[in-house]
N, C-alpha and C positions, 0 to 999 in steps of 0.2 A: 503493499500499499504505500502509494507516495502524496507527496503534498502539492495543493497547487494553490494558485490565486484567480481571483476574478478581476478583469478589467472592463470598465464600463466608459462608454463614449456617447456623451449625451449632446447632439446636435439640435437644431431648430426645428427639426420634423421627423427625424430618425433615432433609435436608441441601438446601439451596439453592443453587446457584451461577449465577451471569450472567457473561457477557463484554460490557464497557460500554467505548465508546470515550472519548477525552476531551471529546467534547460532550455525553456523557451518554445517549449511545443505545445500547441494550442490543442487543448483536448475535447473542447466544444464550443460552437458558436451559436449565438442566438442573436435575430434581430427583431424589432419592433417598431410600428410607427408610434409617434406622440403628438397629442394635441394640447395645447396650452389654454384653451377655451374654457376647459372646466377647472382651472386654478393650480396651483404648484402641488398640492395633496395629490390630486388625480395623476399627475405625473409621476410622481414619488411612488405611489400603489403601482404605476406601471414599470417603475425602475425595479421595486422588489420584486414583484411578480417574476419578472425577467430572470432576475438573480436567482431567485429560488428554482426556476424552470433548469436553469442550468446547474445550478447546485444538484439537484435532483438527477440530474444525466451524469454526474459524475461521482456516483456512488461507489463507496471504495477507497476513497481519496480523502485526506485531510486539508480541510480548507484552512488557510492560514488568514484571511482577510478578502477585503473586497478595495479596489481603488475605483474612483471616479472622477473623470475628467470630464469639466464642464467649461462652456465659453464665457470668457468674462472674470471680472475682479475678485479674488477669492479671500477670504478672511481664515488663513490655514489653521490659525488655534481654536476660533470658534466653530469652523466646520460650516460657514453661510457664504453665500454669493453676495457681495456688496454691491456689485451691478454689472448686468449684463444685457445688451441691446436685443441677443438673439434669443433671450430667455423671459418672456413677459410675466410678470409676477414674481420673479424669483429675488427679487432684492431685498437682502436683508433675511432671505428665508433659511432656515437651518436646515440645509439639505442632509448634512451628514449625520444628525440625530434624529431625523426623522425615518432615515433609510436603516438606520442602525436599530432604533426601538422595534420596527417591524420586524427584522431579521434575526437579531440579537447577535450580530458577529460584528467584528470591527471595521469600521468604515473609513477610508482615508480620502478627503475632498483636494481634487487639485483643479489646477486652470489646465484646458486642454492643449495647449501650446505646449506649456512646460512638461507634461506629460507627454507630448509627442518627442521632446528633444530628449527626455530619458530613455524613452524606447528607443530611440536610434542609437544613444549609448549602450544599451543592452544588447539589443540583438539587428542592430541595424548596422550604418557606416561607421559608428563609433565605437566599435567592439575593440579597436586597439588603443583607445586613450581614455584619460579620467576627466577630461577637461573639453567641451565643446559649445559652439553656439549654433543654434538652429532658426533658420529664417523660414518663416513660413508665408508665401504668396498666395494671397486669394484676393476677395473684395477690397480688403485690407492688407495689412502686413503685420504679423506678429512673431511670436517666437519664443525661444526659451534659452537660457543659460544653466549650463551643468558645471560645476565646479568640484572638482576632487569626488565625481561619483555622484554629487547630489544636487538637487536643483537648488539655484540660487532666487531667493524671494525678493530681498530689498526690504527695508524697513516697513512699507505697508503693502508687500506682496505684489508689488507692481514693476518689478525689475522686469527684464527683457521687452519692453514695450518699442521694439525698432521701430515700426511703423511711422513713430513720431519724430525720429531723428532729422534734424534740419539737412539737407543734402544740397539745396539750392535754395541761398537766402531768400531772393525775392522771388520765389517759385509760386506754385499753384497755392491758392488758401485751401485750408483743411477744415474740415467741423471741428477739429479740437481748438481752434482759435490761433492755430501756427500758420507760417506760409513755408511752402517749400518742404512738406513732410515727405519722408521716403515713401510712403505709401501713395502718395499724389503723384509720384513719377515712375514707379516701379512694380504697383501691384497690378493684378488683372484689371481692375477697374480703370487705373492710368493707361493701361494697353490701350481698352477699350475707347479712352477718352481720346488718345492721340490719334487712335485711329478713325475716330468721327474728325476731327480737324484735318486730318488727310483726305476727307471726302470719301471714304470708304462705305459711308451709310451712318444715319443718324442712330439707328441702333445697333451697330456693329460691334459684336464680342471680341473678345480677347482670342479666343479660338478660331474666329474667321479672321484676324489680322494674321495669326500665324499660318494659316492655310493659303492667304495671300503671298506671305513670305517664302512659303513651301514652293508656289507656281514661279517664283522668281521677283514678284512686284518689289522694285527697288524702295519704295518708299514705306511699305511694311517692314521691309529689315531695318529702315532707319528708326522705326518706332522701337524695335528691339534693342538696337544701338543705344537711342537713349535711356531707353531701362536699364542697359547694362552697365551705363555710365554712372548713373545714379546710384546701382547697387554697389558698385565699387567704389564708389566716393563713402558710402557708409560701412562697408567691409572694412576699408583700411584704416577708418576711425576705430571701429572695433578691434582690429589687430592691434593697435596701438594701444589701446586700453587695457586690453584683456591678455595679449600674448599667449593664447590659445594654440593648440597645435591645428586646430581642425575648424572650418565653419562651413555649416550645411545649408542647402537651400531645397525646400520643399514646396508643393503647392501645383494648383493647376495651370501655370505657365511653364512648367518643366520641361515638357517635350519641346518648348522652342530655347533649351539649352544653347544649341550650336549657333543662334542667332545673337543671342545677348551675353554669353560666355565670353567669347574674345574682347568684346568692349570693356566688360566688368573685367576681367583679369589684368587686362592693360592698363585700366585706371589703378587698380590696387597697386600694379607695380611700379607706376610712376609715383604714387600718393605715399606708399609705405615701404621704408628702407628693411621694416623688418621682415616684410614679403620677400622682397627682392632679395634678402641674403640668408633666409633660412626655409627651412622645409615647411613652412606652413602650408596647410591643404585648404582649397575652397572645393566643396563636391557636391555631388548630387546626394540628396538623403535616399535612402533604399526602401525605406519601409512603407511608403505611399501613406494610404488612410489608416493603415493597422499600425502607425507608429503610437497613437494616443491610445490604444488597444495595449498594447506592449508595456507603453511607460505606465498606465494607471495600475496594470497587473504587477510592475516591479514594485510598487511603493510598498504594498505590505509585505513583501520580502524582504525589502530595506529596514521596515521598522521593525519586522522579527528579528533581523540579524544584529539591529542597535540594542534591543531590549534582551537579548541572548545572554545568560549569565554562564560565563566559563566555569565549567565543573572542573575541580581538583583533580589530581592523578593518584 
């Protein structure tokens, strides 16, 4: 009989749950749709029921805990969501305690991007290092920082908000109140906005801009070059601040790597003497949408190891 942990990834419409053993083998997967119309307790009931179904299908194994990754700002100590644009009604809601009360098993709550960074360290592109940074490119840009094998949260749990780094001092205005934020120049939304400015269509998507680049459209290629330069500026700054060995990029625009990476790497090389003189790596993340599941499942394993009391020989 082996032990296992359950990782949960809660999104705006879908709930994904996986039972994973200490070697990273997925024992069981469950998926469910979620609706926020009935309020947070109804969603919590859905989470608890899906976890319980996963647990029942892993009979004969010992469950050491559950990790739940959610979008938004998390109060780690209190186990609640401070704020989340994607989870209406959850602000200030004690997710951890509510799920824990229903199931009677230890729960760890974490930001989904932080969980994804930890997942890449455990079972993805970061298995050879203890320190890494993950940038997730989507509608916005988020990410996570893992230092010495553990997530770096910061004083208020808001470390790793890479999307709001200034990369263009007088750049595009951002909803956060700043101008020139990274996510306004390098996210999927930014790619679509630049595509619209190139007259590819008012409702053009980042994927359609990529398809145009594949077809040889030079203006579409310019969009990704611009995106790559913005990413390069941000990563060069991160390299000088953290001096980590590995910086990973994930998210929807990743298939366009060959179009944005050359400009990104050239920018980093010209701006960071550390990058140009060391073996610092900038690479694709490997786990895709499963990164958050792996990271969430790894959290209880980490906690179990931290609290384990060595026995005397």
